[in-house]
Residue, then its C-alpha position, 0 to 999 in steps of 0.5 A: x376712742x380709736x382713730x382711723x389708723x388704729x382701726x385699720x391696723x386692728x383689721x390688718x393684724x390678723x391677716x398679717x400674723x397669718x402671713x408671718x406664720x406662713x412665711x416662717x413655715x418655709x424652710x431657709x434652704x427652700x427660700x435660698x433655692x428659690x432666690x438662686x433659681x430666680x437669679x440664674x433665670x434672670x442671668x440666662x435671660x440677660x445673656x440670651x438677649x440680642x446685642x442691640x438690646x444690651x448695648x448703649x452709648x456713653x458720653x465721651x465714648x464713640x463706640x457702643x458699650x455692651x451692658x451685659x457684664x454690668x447686668 
């Protein structure tokens, strides 16, 4: 007799295999391009933020620290 976990796994196996085949159909160069595009969009967004949103104070340091280089 199947347990509940086996039953759920057997139901999800079909969609899981379909998603696996779909993701394997994407060329590696396209995936790399999307990854780099996301990184550059995030970098531009952080660099365009106001200084008040990207500065913070660390313990032991009296002046605020710009956190953009660490992002």
